[in-house]
SEKOLDO-842369 format. One record per residue (C-alpha): residue in one letter; x, y, z. Coordinates in steps of 0.5 Angstrom, whole numbers. Layout:
residu|c1|c2|c3
A|X|Y|Z .
...
This chain:
residu|c1|c2|c3
M|0|0|0 .
A|3|7|-2 .
L|4|12|3 .
D|-1|17|1 .
D|-6|11|2 .
S|-4|8|9 .
F|-9|12|12 .
A|-15|11|7 .
Y|-19|7|12 .
L|-20|12|17 .
P|-26|15|14 .
L|-29|8|14 .
L|-27|7|21 .
G|-30|14|23 .
I|-37|12|19 .
A|-37|5|23 .
A|-36|9|29 .
L|-41|14|28 .
S|-46|8|26 .
C|-45|5|33 .
I|-46|11|37 .
L|-53|12|33 .
L|-55|5|34 .
I|-53|6|42 .
L|-57|12|42 .
V|-63|9|38 .
S|-63|3|43 .
A|-63|8|49 .
I|-69|12|46 .
K|-73|6|45 .
K|-72|4|52 .
K|-74|10|55 .
G|-80|10|50 .
S|-80|18|48 .
A|-81|16|41 .
R|-83|10|37 .
V|-77|7|33 .
S|-78|2|27 .
V|-74|-4|26 .
V|-72|-1|19 .
M|-68|4|23 .
Y|-64|-2|26 .
M|-63|-6|20 .
G|-60|0|16 .
L|-55|3|21 .
L|-53|-4|22 .
I|-52|-5|15 .
V|-48|1|14 .
L|-44|-1|21 .
V|-42|-8|18 .
S|-40|-5|11 .
S|-36|1|13 .
L|-32|-4|18 .
S|-31|-9|13 .
A|-29|-4|7 .
A|-24|-1|12 .
L|-21|-8|14 .
K|-20|-10|7 .
N|-17|-3|5 .
H|-12|-3|11 .
G|-10|-10|11 .
M|-10|-13|4 .
E|-4|-11|-1 .
N|-4|-5|-6 .
G|-10|-6|-11 .
S|-15|-8|-7 .
G|-18|-1|-6 .
G|-23|-2|-11 .
N|-26|-8|-8 .
A|-26|-4|-1 .
F|-30|1|-5 .
V|-35|-4|-8 .
T|-36|-7|-1 .
F|-38|0|2 .
T|-42|2|-4 .
V|-46|-4|-4 .
G|-47|-4|4 .
V|-50|3|3 .
L|-54|2|-3 .
L|-57|-4|1 .
A|-59|1|7 .
A|-62|6|2 .
I|-66|0|-1 .
L|-69|-2|6 .
T|-70|5|9 .
V|-73|9|2 .
P|-79|4|2 .
Y|-80|5|9 .
C|-80|13|8 .
I|-85|12|2 .
I|-90|8|7 .
L|-90|14|12 .
L|-91|19|6 .
T|-96|14|3 .
F|-101|12|8 .
E|-105|17|12 .
P|-103|17|20 .
K|-108|15|25 .
K|-111|21|29 .
I|-110|20|37 .
P|-116|22|40 .
K|-116|28|45 .
L|-116|25|53 .
V|-122|27|56 .
P|-125|26|63 .
R|-128|19|65 .
S|-135|20|65 .
T|-139|16|70 .
N|-145|15|65 .
R|-145|8|63 .
K|-147|9|56 .
L|-142|14|54 .
E|-137|9|57 .
E|-139|3|53 .
A|-139|8|47 .
E|-132|10|48 .
R|-130|2|49 .
A|-133|0|43 .
Q|-130|6|39 .
S|-123|4|42 .
E|-124|-3|40 .
T|-126|-1|33 .
K|-119|4|33 .
K|-115|-2|35 .
T|-118|-7|30 .
D|-117|-1|24 .
N|-110|0|27 .
A|-108|-8|27 .
D|-111|-8|20 .
S|-106|-2|18 .
D|-100|-5|22 .
A|-101|-12|19 .
Y|-102|-9|12 .
E|-96|-4|13 .
G|-92|-10|15 .
K|-94|-14|9 .
I|-91|-9|5 .
L|-85|-8|9 .
E|-84|-15|8 .
I|-85|-15|1 .
S|-80|-9|0 .
R|-75|-13|4 .
D|-76|-19|0 .
F|-74|-15|-7 .
M|-68|-12|-3 .
L|-66|-19|-2 .
E|-67|-22|-9 .
A|-63|-16|-11 .
S|-57|-17|-7 .
K|-57|-24|-10 .
S|-57|-22|-17 .
Y|-50|-20|-16 .
E|-48|-27|-16 .
G|-50|-29|-23 .
S|-50|-27|-30 .
D|-58|-28|-30 .
G|-59|-24|-24 .
M|-63|-18|-27 .
Q|-67|-23|-30 .
S|-69|-27|-24 .
L|-70|-20|-20 .
L|-75|-18|-26 .
D|-79|-25|-26 .
Y|-79|-25|-18 .
I|-82|-18|-18 .
N|-87|-19|-23 .
K|-90|-26|-20 .
T|-90|-22|-13 .
I|-94|-16|-15 .
E|-98|-21|-20 .
E|-100|-25|-13 .
Q|-101|-19|-9 .
I|-107|-16|-13 .
K|-109|-23|-16 .
A|-108|-22|-23 .
D|-108|-27|-28 .
G|-102|-25|-32 .
G|-96|-20|-31 .
A|-91|-17|-35 .
I|-85|-12|-34 .
L|-82|-7|-39 .
M|-76|-3|-39 .
V|-75|3|-43 .
D|-69|3|-48 .
D|-67|11|-48 .
F|-63|10|-54 .
E|-69|7|-59 .
D|-75|10|-55 .
L|-78|4|-54 .
V|-81|0|-48 .
T|-79|-8|-49 .
V|-82|-14|-45 .
K|-76|-17|-40 .
S|-81|-21|-36 .
F|-88|-25|-38 .
D|-92|-29|-34 .
G|-99|-32|-34 .
D|-105|-31|-38 .
F|-104|-24|-41 .
P|-109|-22|-47 .
P|-105|-18|-51 .
P|-108|-10|-51 .
Y|-104|-9|-58 .
K|-105|-11|-65 .
L|-102|-18|-67 .
P|-99|-19|-73 .
N|-104|-21|-79 .
D|-100|-27|-81 .
M|-100|-30|-74 .
P|-104|-36|-72 .
H|-108|-34|-66 .
K|-106|-40|-62 .
P|-104|-39|-54 .
V|-97|-41|-55 .
R|-95|-37|-61 .
V|-99|-30|-58 .
A|-95|-31|-51 .
T|-88|-32|-55 .
N|-90|-26|-59 .
F|-91|-22|-53 .
K|-85|-24|-49 .
F|-80|-21|-54 .
A|-85|-15|-56 .
S|-82|-8|-56 .
F|-87|-2|-57 .
P|-86|5|-59 .
L|-87|11|-53 .
H|-94|13|-57 .
D|-100|9|-60 .
N|-100|4|-54 .
I|-102|3|-47 .
F|-95|1|-45 .
G|-91|7|-49 .
E|-96|12|-46 .
V|-96|10|-39 .
A|-88|10|-40 .
S|-88|17|-43 .
S|-93|20|-38 .
G|-91|17|-32 .
V|-98|16|-30 .
A|-101|10|-28 .
E|-107|7|-31 .
L|-113|3|-29 .
I|-117|0|-35 .
T|-124|-3|-33 .
N|-127|-2|-40 .
P|-123|-4|-45 .
N|-128|-3|-51 .
A|-128|4|-49 .
D|-121|6|-49 .
T|-118|7|-56 .
R|-111|5|-53 .
I|-113|-2|-53 .
Y|-114|-7|-59 .
Q|-119|-13|-59 .
N|-116|-18|-63 .
G|-121|-23|-62 .
P|-126|-27|-63 .
E|-122|-33|-60 .
E|-124|-33|-52 .
F|-117|-33|-50 .
L|-116|-26|-54 .
E|-122|-22|-51 .
C|-119|-16|-47 .
G|-121|-16|-39 .
C|-118|-11|-35 .
Y|-111|-8|-34 .
I|-107|-4|-29 .
V|-101|-1|-32 .
V|-96|3|-27 .
P|-89|7|-29 .
M|-83|5|-25 .
K|-80|11|-23 .
I|-74|14|-20 .
Q|-74|21|-18 .
D|-79|23|-24 .
T|-75|19|-29 .
V|-79|13|-32 .
I|-74|7|-32 .
G|-80|2|-34 .
V|-87|0|-33 .
T|-91|-6|-30 .
A|-97|-9|-33 .
F|-102|-14|-30 .
A|-109|-17|-33 .
R|-115|-20|-31 .
K|-118|-24|-36 .
H|-125|-22|-39 .
G|-131|-24|-35 .
A|-126|-24|-28 .
E|-127|-20|-23 .
L|-125|-13|-24 .
F|-119|-9|-21 .
S|-120|-4|-16 .
H|-117|2|-14 .
G|-114|-1|-8 .
D|-111|-6|-13 .
L|-108|0|-17 .
K|-105|3|-10 .
I|-102|-4|-8 .
A|-99|-4|-15 .
M|-96|3|-15 .
T|-93|2|-8 .
L|-90|-5|-10 .
S|-87|-2|-17 .
D|-84|4|-13 .
F|-80|-1|-9 .
A|-79|-5|-15 .
A|-76|1|-19 .
A|-71|2|-13 .
A|-69|-5|-13 .
I|-68|-5|-20 .
R|-64|1|-20 .
S|-59|-1|-15 .
V|-57|-7|-18 .
V|-56|-3|-25 .
T|-52|2|-21 .
V|-48|-3|-17 .
S|-47|-7|-23 .
D|-44|-1|-27 .
I|-39|0|-21 .
I|-37|-7|-21 .
E|-36|-7|-29 .
T|-32|0|-29 .
S|-28|-3|-24 .
K|-26|-9|-28 .
Q|-25|-5|-34 .
N|-21|0|-31 .
K|-16|-6|-28 .
E|-16|-9|-35 .
M|-14|-2|-38 .
E|-9|-2|-33 .
I|-6|-9|-34 .
S|-6|-7|-42 .
G|-3|-1|-41 .
N|3|-4|-37 .
I|4|-9|-43 .
Q|4|-4|-48 .
N|9|0|-44 .
L|13|-6|-43 .
L|13|-8|-51 .
K|16|-1|-52 .
P|24|-1|-54 .
A|28|1|-48 .
K|33|4|-53 .
L|33|5|-60 .
P|39|2|-64 .
V|45|6|-67 .
I|46|4|-74 .
P|51|8|-79 .
G|48|11|-84 .
I|41|13|-81 .
Q|38|17|-76 .
I|32|14|-72 .
S|27|18|-68 .
T|20|16|-65 .
I|14|19|-62 .
W|10|15|-57 .
S|4|18|-53 .
P|-1|13|-51 .
A|-8|15|-49 .
A|-11|12|-43 .
G|-15|6|-44 .
V|-14|5|-51 .
C|-7|1|-51 .
G|-7|-1|-59 .
D|0|2|-62 .
C|6|-1|-62 .
Y|13|0|-65 .
D|20|-4|-66 .
V|26|-3|-69 .
I|30|-9|-70 .
V|37|-10|-73 .
S|36|-17|-76 .
R|42|-18|-80 .
K|48|-14|-83 .
D|44|-12|-89 .
R|37|-12|-86 .
V|34|-7|-81 .
S|27|-8|-79 .
F|22|-3|-77 .
M|15|-5|-75 .
L|9|-1|-73 .
T|2|-3|-71 .
D|-5|0|-69 .
I|-10|-5|-67 .
A|-17|-3|-67 .
G|-21|-3|-60 .
K|-18|-3|-53 .
G|-18|-8|-47 .
I|-14|-15|-46 .
N|-16|-18|-53 .
S|-14|-12|-57 .
T|-7|-12|-53 .
M|-7|-20|-54 .
I|-7|-19|-62 .
M|-2|-13|-61 .
V|3|-18|-57 .
M|2|-24|-62 .
V|3|-19|-68 .
R|9|-16|-65 .
S|12|-23|-63 .
M|11|-26|-70 .
L|14|-21|-73 .
R|20|-21|-69 .
L|21|-29|-70 .
V|21|-29|-77 .
V|24|-22|-80 .
N|31|-25|-79 .
T|29|-30|-85 .
T|30|-28|-93 .
Q|23|-28|-94 .
S|20|-21|-96 .
A|16|-16|-92 .
G|10|-18|-96 .
K|11|-25|-95 .
I|12|-25|-87 .
L|6|-20|-86 .
T|2|-25|-90 .
W|4|-31|-85 .
V|3|-26|-79 .
N|-4|-25|-82 .
K|-6|-32|-83 .
G|-4|-34|-75 .
I|-8|-28|-73 .
C|-14|-30|-77 .
G|-13|-37|-74 .
E|-15|-35|-67 .
S|-22|-36|-64 .
F|-21|-30|-60 .
S|-19|-25|-65 .
T|-26|-25|-69 .
D|-28|-18|-67 .
H|-21|-15|-67 .
F|-17|-13|-73 .
G|-12|-7|-74 .
S|-6|-4|-78 .
A|1|-7|-79 .
L|7|-4|-82 .
L|13|-8|-84 .
M|19|-4|-87 .
N|26|-7|-88 .
Y|32|-3|-90 .
N|39|-5|-93 .
P|44|0|-90 .
D|49|-2|-96 .
S|44|-1|-102 .
K|40|5|-98 .
E|34|1|-101 .
I|27|0|-97 .
Q|22|-6|-98 .
F|16|-5|-94 .
S|9|-8|-94 .
M|3|-6|-90 .
G|-4|-9|-88 .
G|-9|-3|-86 .
S|-8|4|-87 .
I|-1|6|-84 .
P|1|12|-88 .
V|8|12|-91 .
Y|11|18|-93 .
L|18|20|-97 .
Y|21|26|-97 .
D|26|27|-103 .
N|32|31|-101 .
E|33|33|-108 .
A|26|35|-110 .
G|25|38|-103 .
A|18|35|-103 .
F|14|29|-99 .
S|10|24|-103 .
L|6|18|-101 .
I|9|12|-102 .
S|4|7|-99 .
V|-2|4|-101 .
N|-8|2|-96 .
D|-9|-6|-96 .
E|-14|-11|-92 .
P|-13|-10|-85 .
I|-9|-15|-81 .
G|-14|-21|-78 .
V|-20|-20|-83 .
E|-19|-25|-88 .
K|-14|-31|-88 .
T|-13|-31|-95 .
T|-10|-24|-96 .
E|-4|-24|-100 .
Y|0|-17|-98 .
K|5|-14|-103 .
D|12|-11|-103 .
Y|14|-4|-105 .
V|21|-2|-106 .
H|24|5|-106 .
K|31|7|-107 .
L|34|12|-102 .
K|39|18|-102 .
T|43|22|-97 .
G|38|27|-94 .
D|32|23|-95 .
I|27|22|-90 .
I|22|16|-88 .
V|16|18|-84 .
A|10|13|-82 .
Y|5|14|-76 .
T|-2|12|-74 .
D|-8|16|-74 .
G|-8|18|-67 .
V|-2|23|-69 .
V|-6|27|-75 .
E|-13|26|-71 .
T|-11|30|-65 .
L|-16|35|-64 .
N|-16|42|-61 .
E|-20|45|-57 .
D|-25|47|-62 .
G|-25|40|-65 .
Q|-21|41|-71 .
P|-16|35|-73 .
Y|-8|37|-73 .
S|-8|34|-80 .
A|-3|30|-84 .
Q|-1|37|-88 .
S|1|40|-81 .
L|5|34|-80 .
L|9|34|-86 .
K|10|42|-86 .
V|14|42|-80 .
I|18|36|-82 .
A|19|39|-89 .
D|21|46|-87 .
N|26|43|-82 .
H|29|38|-86 .
A|36|39|-85 .
K|36|38|-78 .
S|37|31|-75 .
S|32|26|-74 .
K|31|27|-66 .
D|30|35|-67 .
L|25|34|-72 .
T|21|29|-68 .
K|21|34|-62 .
L|19|40|-67 .
V|13|35|-69 .
K|11|34|-62 .
D|12|41|-59 .
D|7|43|-65 .
I|2|38|-64 .
K|2|40|-56 .
K|1|47|-58 .
F|-4|46|-63 .
S|-8|41|-58 .
G|-8|46|-52 .
S|-12|43|-46 .
A|-16|38|-51 .
V|-16|31|-48 .
Q|-12|26|-52 .
H|-17|20|-55 .
D|-12|16|-58 .
D|-5|13|-58 .
E|0|18|-62 .
T|6|14|-65 .
L|11|16|-70 .
L|17|13|-73 .
L|22|17|-77 .
F|29|16|-80 .
K|33|20|-84 .
V|39|17|-89 .
S|45|21|-87 .
């Protein structure tokens, strides 16, 4: 653990201590009887105490790198406490409190005493019913919370949670069928994610669909609806719950008939909201001829849907935190591998000056370069730019580099070597969705001749010292890792003293300034052409300074790699 992190556990211990003090105070209040203390308060404080203490011990006791796990432990604990207490607060706001009658002197009149006794018994019964109902709702909300906590353990956890919520509400309001639809913000749709029981579809079925129960149910299970012209989308758009007891009078309900199982009965459709944002809808149906839903059923569905929304959002939030933590760790590993592949020192080769720019962007890890003196008559230059990011892309980059290093010392041409490498990459199952650009250039110091081959789109420019101008000498070809049968071509050029070869990845010329404008190849080549008489090291420094001046405070979004050598 680093010195700066050595006391990172102290705030967590402070939270644990504060939770412990609050537990003691709440217990004292309950014992004194000065106020009513709910068991929900005890459970919430206990969860915060345990999670903060556990996170503090993990942060203090484990090796460097465990801070993310401690943070996730604490976050999950706080979210569970919130899931427990939020429904309780909702209940306190939703249900009308019972008024406490004012104390009056005891009457000696027997009739008055009997009336008071009867009134007291009635209130006791009402309070008992209310307490029982409140307890039942709290029990269900607790079950939602427990089911949500289980969902972190498996890949199908969210589906299990949705199915559990759907069936629970369906049972509480005695519905014949239920469905949960989630909002897709990217496509402005609500999509069915959970389906159970008999649910006469209130939307128009496809004309070519056979009217059979299994086919209709399957169609509903995988259906999506726009946010208009249907009951599900309109409830998601308006955020207002609907109780429909007369479907024939509602234009949003479509009667598919004439089969009995398709006849629409009554429906309850409720939005699931988090702070006025609708994340989905719950929908429940009773078949035609069954007892109609009541306003009490609607109220139960609305209350439980609020609890469901909180449970679903907590799972999504924690899952995002865990996934982000995993991605950050993966990016850190990929970045370390990429840094290890960079040559520790460029070789000194008589007759040429070599210099590079290598500026990796956070979380990308796609560029790699190498310079190898493979034989007396061959110096090999490699440059790769693998698409995507993460471990799989890094593995492709490592494989390309390793294969090239193994075979560059043969007598085979650059095109033949690159063809071999491409076949090897295409043969790997994990490389299906990963491809990239690769440049292999062989230089003969004796003949001052370059031979190169390229897969993808890494530009290669030649500055002709006698003509005083740049020319593009590369031609784009099929990327590495796309087609196993691709044959790569060789390109040969004779160089003279003062000539300059420049190759770069797209991150260099696509560097953006604060106005969103790219740096461009013209800007790069102009800096080199205007200063062509300088050494290669000076040229790359001028280019790097020019890019930095151009981009200003804009964030770098891609690796920037440039390889330059000058014939001296």
